[in-house]
C-alpha positions as CSV (number, residue, x, y, z in Angstrom):
1,M,9.4,-19.6,25.9
2,P,13.0,-18.1,25.4
3,D,14.0,-15.0,28.1
4,E,14.3,-12.1,25.8
5,N,17.2,-11.3,28.0
6,S,19.2,-14.3,28.1
7,P,23.0,-14.1,26.8
8,S,21.7,-15.8,23.5
9,V,18.9,-13.8,22.5
10,Q,20.6,-11.0,23.1
11,T,23.3,-12.4,20.8
12,F,21.1,-12.4,18.3
13,L,19.4,-9.3,18.5
14,R,22.9,-7.3,18.4
15,F,23.6,-9.7,15.3
16,V,20.5,-8.3,13.8
17,E,20.7,-4.9,14.5
18,E,24.5,-5.2,13.0
19,R,23.3,-6.1,9.9
20,F,20.5,-3.7,9.6
21,G,22.8,-1.0,10.4
22,D,25.6,-2.1,7.5
23,F,22.3,-2.4,5.3
24,K,21.1,0.9,6.0
25,N,24.9,2.6,5.6
26,R,25.1,0.9,2.1
27,V,21.6,2.2,0.9
28,A,22.9,5.6,1.8
29,E,25.9,5.6,0.2
30,L,24.1,4.0,-2.9
31,M,21.9,6.7,-2.7
32,S,24.8,9.5,-2.9
33,A,26.1,7.6,-5.9
34,L,22.8,7.9,-7.5
35,A,23.1,11.6,-7.1
36,A,26.3,11.6,-9.5
37,D,27.5,10.2,-12.9
38,D,29.7,7.6,-12.2
39,K,28.1,4.3,-13.3
40,Q,30.7,2.1,-12.0
41,Q,30.5,3.7,-8.6
42,K,26.5,3.3,-8.7
43,V,26.7,-0.4,-9.9
44,A,29.5,-1.0,-7.1
45,R,27.6,0.3,-4.3
46,A,24.3,-1.1,-5.3
47,R,26.2,-4.5,-5.4
48,A,27.5,-3.6,-1.8
49,A,24.1,-2.8,-0.8
50,L,22.7,-5.7,-2.4
51,D,24.9,-7.9,-0.3
52,A,23.9,-6.2,2.8
53,A,20.1,-6.8,2.1
54,I,20.7,-10.6,1.5
55,S,22.7,-10.7,4.5
56,L,20.1,-9.0,7.0
57,R,17.2,-11.2,4.8
58,Q,19.0,-14.5,5.7
59,S,19.6,-13.5,9.3
60,L,15.6,-13.4,9.8
61,A,12.7,-16.2,9.9
62,Q,10.3,-15.6,7.3
63,R,7.7,-14.1,9.2
64,D,10.4,-11.3,10.9
65,Q,11.1,-10.3,7.4
66,P,9.7,-6.4,7.1
67,G,7.7,-5.9,3.6
68,W,10.3,-3.4,2.6
69,L,13.0,-5.6,2.8
70,Q,12.3,-8.0,-0.8
71,P,11.0,-5.2,-2.7
72,I,14.7,-3.4,-2.1
73,T,16.4,-6.7,-2.3
74,N,14.3,-7.3,-6.0
75,T,15.3,-3.8,-7.4
76,L,18.9,-4.0,-6.1
77,Q,19.4,-7.4,-7.9
78,N,17.5,-6.0,-11.0
79,Y,19.9,-3.0,-11.0
80,V,23.2,-5.2,-10.8
81,T,21.8,-7.6,-13.2
82,H,21.6,-5.1,-16.0
83,Q,24.8,-3.3,-14.7
84,G,23.2,0.0,-14.3
85,H,21.3,0.5,-17.3
86,P,18.8,3.2,-17.0
87,S,15.0,1.8,-16.9
88,P,16.5,-0.5,-14.2
89,G,17.7,2.5,-12.3
90,T,14.4,4.3,-12.4
91,D,12.7,1.1,-10.8
92,L,15.8,1.4,-8.2
93,I,15.1,5.1,-7.4
94,Q,11.5,4.5,-6.9
95,A,12.1,1.8,-4.8
96,I,14.5,3.5,-2.6
97,G,12.3,6.5,-2.2
98,R,9.0,4.5,-2.0
99,Y,10.5,1.8,0.7
100,Y,13.7,3.3,2.5
101,G,11.8,5.9,4.9
102,A,9.9,2.7,6.4
103,A,13.5,0.7,6.4
104,V,15.0,3.4,8.4
105,D,12.3,4.1,10.9
106,H,12.0,-0.1,11.4
107,K,12.0,-1.3,15.3
108,W,13.0,-4.9,15.6
109,V,10.3,-6.8,17.6
110,F,10.5,-10.0,17.5
111,D,7.9,-12.6,18.9
112,L,9.7,-14.8,21.2
113,S,6.4,-16.7,22.5
114,D,5.4,-20.1,21.6
115,D,1.8,-18.7,20.5
116,R,1.1,-20.1,17.2
117,G,-2.1,-18.0,16.7
118,F,-2.6,-16.1,13.0
119,D,-1.5,-12.8,13.3
120,F,-3.7,-11.6,10.2
121,D,-3.0,-7.8,10.7
122,G,1.0,-8.5,10.8
123,I,0.7,-10.7,7.6
124,F,-1.8,-8.5,5.8
125,R,0.8,-5.4,6.6
126,K,3.9,-7.6,5.0
127,Y,2.3,-8.2,2.0
128,E,0.1,-4.7,1.9
129,T,3.6,-2.8,2.1
130,E,4.9,-4.6,-0.8
131,S,1.8,-4.0,-2.6
132,R,0.9,-0.8,-4.5
133,I,-1.9,0.0,-2.2
134,P,-0.5,2.9,0.1
135,E,0.2,4.5,-3.6
136,L,-3.0,3.8,-5.3
137,F,-4.8,5.2,-2.4
138,D,-3.0,8.4,-2.7
139,T,-3.8,8.4,-6.3
140,L,-7.7,8.1,-5.4
141,V,-7.1,11.2,-3.2
142,E,-5.3,13.1,-5.9
143,L,-7.9,12.7,-8.5
144,L,-11.0,13.2,-5.9
145,E,-9.6,16.4,-4.9
146,K,-9.1,17.5,-8.2
147,I,-12.8,16.6,-9.2
148,I,-13.7,18.6,-5.9
149,Q,-12.2,21.6,-7.3
150,C,-13.9,21.3,-10.5
151,K,-16.8,24.2,-10.4
152,E,-18.8,21.9,-12.4
153,V,-19.6,19.9,-9.5
154,D,-22.2,21.9,-7.7
155,S,-23.7,19.5,-5.5
156,R,-22.6,20.4,-1.8
157,K,-24.0,16.9,-0.4
158,V,-21.6,15.3,-3.1
159,V,-18.4,17.3,-2.5
160,H,-19.3,16.7,1.6
161,T,-19.3,12.7,0.8
162,L,-16.2,13.1,-1.3
163,E,-14.1,15.2,1.4
164,T,-15.2,12.3,3.5
165,I,-13.9,9.6,1.0
166,I,-10.9,11.5,1.2
167,A,-10.3,12.1,4.7
168,T,-10.9,8.4,5.0
169,L,-8.3,7.4,2.4
170,K,-5.6,9.7,3.9
171,K,-6.4,8.3,7.6
172,N,-6.4,4.5,6.9
173,R,-4.0,4.2,3.9
174,N,-1.6,2.2,6.5
175,G,-4.5,1.0,8.7
176,S,-5.2,-2.7,10.0
177,Y,-6.7,-5.4,7.6
178,F,-10.2,-3.9,8.6
179,S,-9.5,-0.3,7.9
180,V,-7.9,-0.6,4.8
181,M,-10.5,-3.2,3.7
182,G,-13.3,-0.9,5.4
183,T,-12.1,2.1,3.6
184,W,-11.5,0.4,0.0
185,N,-15.1,-1.0,0.3
186,F,-16.7,2.2,1.5
187,A,-14.5,4.3,-1.5
188,G,-15.6,1.8,-4.1
189,T,-19.3,1.1,-3.4
190,Y,-19.7,4.8,-3.1
191,L,-18.1,5.5,-6.2
192,Q,-19.7,2.5,-7.9
193,K,-23.5,3.7,-7.0
194,L,-23.5,7.4,-7.1
195,A,-20.6,9.5,-8.2
196,W,-20.3,7.8,-11.5
197,N,-23.4,9.3,-12.5
198,A,-22.8,12.9,-10.8
199,F,-19.8,12.9,-13.1
200,A,-20.8,10.9,-16.1
201,D,-22.6,13.8,-17.6
202,I,-19.9,16.3,-16.9
203,P,-17.4,16.7,-20.0
204,V,-14.4,18.8,-18.2
205,L,-14.2,15.5,-16.1
206,K,-14.1,12.9,-18.9
207,T,-9.8,12.5,-18.4
208,L,-10.2,12.5,-14.2
209,V,-13.2,9.8,-14.6
210,A,-10.9,7.7,-16.8
211,S,-8.2,7.9,-14.5
212,L,-10.4,7.3,-11.7
213,R,-11.5,4.0,-13.0
214,E,-8.1,2.5,-13.8
215,T,-7.2,3.5,-10.5
216,L,-10.1,1.4,-8.6
217,D,-9.2,-1.2,-11.2
218,E,-5.4,-1.4,-10.4
219,V,-6.7,-1.3,-6.7
220,N,-8.8,-4.5,-7.0
221,T,-6.1,-6.0,-8.5
222,E,-3.9,-5.3,-5.9
223,M,-6.3,-6.3,-3.2
224,E,-6.5,-9.8,-4.7
225,K,-2.7,-10.3,-5.1
226,V,-2.1,-9.4,-1.5
227,H,-5.0,-11.7,-0.4
228,D,-3.6,-14.3,-2.7
229,N,-0.3,-14.1,-0.7
230,M,-1.8,-14.0,2.7
231,R,-3.7,-17.1,1.8
232,T,-0.4,-18.9,0.8
233,D,1.6,-17.7,3.7
234,L,-1.2,-18.9,6.1
235,H,-1.3,-22.4,3.5
236,R,2.1,-22.4,4.9
237,Q,2.1,-22.1,8.6
238,L,-1.1,-23.9,9.0
239,Q,0.7,-27.0,6.6
240,A,-3.0,-27.2,5.2
241,E,-5.4,-25.3,3.0
242,F,-6.7,-22.2,4.5
243,P,-10.1,-21.9,2.8
244,V,-11.7,-19.0,4.6
245,L,-10.1,-15.8,3.4
246,S,-10.8,-15.0,-0.1
247,Y,-11.1,-11.3,-2.0
248,R,-14.3,-10.8,-4.1
249,A,-13.2,-7.6,-6.5
250,L,-15.8,-4.6,-6.3
251,P,-17.6,-4.3,-9.2
252,L,-16.0,-1.1,-10.8
253,P,-18.4,1.6,-10.9
254,T,-20.3,2.1,-14.2
255,P,-22.8,4.5,-15.3
256,L,-26.1,4.3,-14.2
257,A,-29.4,5.8,-15.5
258,I,-31.0,8.5,-13.1
259,A,-34.0,10.2,-14.7
260,D,-33.8,12.9,-11.6
261,P,-30.9,14.7,-11.0
262,S,-32.2,15.6,-7.6
263,E,-32.1,12.1,-6.7
264,I,-28.0,12.5,-6.7
265,D,-28.2,15.1,-3.7
266,S,-31.0,12.9,-1.9
267,K,-28.5,9.7,-1.8
268,A,-25.3,11.6,-1.7
269,A,-25.3,11.8,2.2
270,P,-27.4,10.9,5.4
271,P,-29.9,13.4,6.2
272,S,-29.0,16.5,8.6
273,A,-31.1,16.3,12.2
274,H,-33.6,18.7,10.7
275,E,-34.4,16.9,7.8
276,Q,-35.0,13.6,10.1
277,Q,-37.6,15.6,12.3
278,G,-39.2,16.6,9.0
279,Q,-39.9,12.8,8.0
């Protein structure tokens, strides 16, 4: 195992920090240019930021490349290739807005050990950061908060459970592999088995419910992509098939027939201590 205080390791760390600093400076300059009207300056600074991003990426082993680096590089490349056309420009602004904060706050930590064990959380974090999962979790929160605000949703237990889902989504949007998967299974399963029935017959929620279903479908798609990328990464590290990692998409919520509306309240949340004593 290399000594982290050895001259060669310290030289490498300084080299990475220098390229990282150049990358951040170039992106900051690009952000200033994007706020102005000089198209040629925008393209020139985007090209400089792209060169800095490629230089930083080439200095890192693939396992050490943070999840924000590839998406920013891709959108910079697209913008430069299309010479600053509006559509790639919009994509670039969105990518910078989404990933630049994580880039600025990034702290380099390199594993210098000879441990070849799989870092599932690290691999998941890399591909989850590149995905739309955090963004879609935020969209679910926004939709569920709007549903709660609808006065037609008058079941306190349903509202309480929705509030629990919202809090869980917020708390775990950037969590570990287990936290994100547990949150998604909890939220998706609840909406499948109960919430769809509670909302299906409320006309004013028709648009929100349609948006909710679309967002759930998108989360399923993104989860599948992340697992495919993780499996490919693990195959490459193992240099063999890695068959145990798979993702089974949650069935999307569909209306179920509930004859007695009170059944919704009885299933929406666990019984209180008082109710348990009376059973």
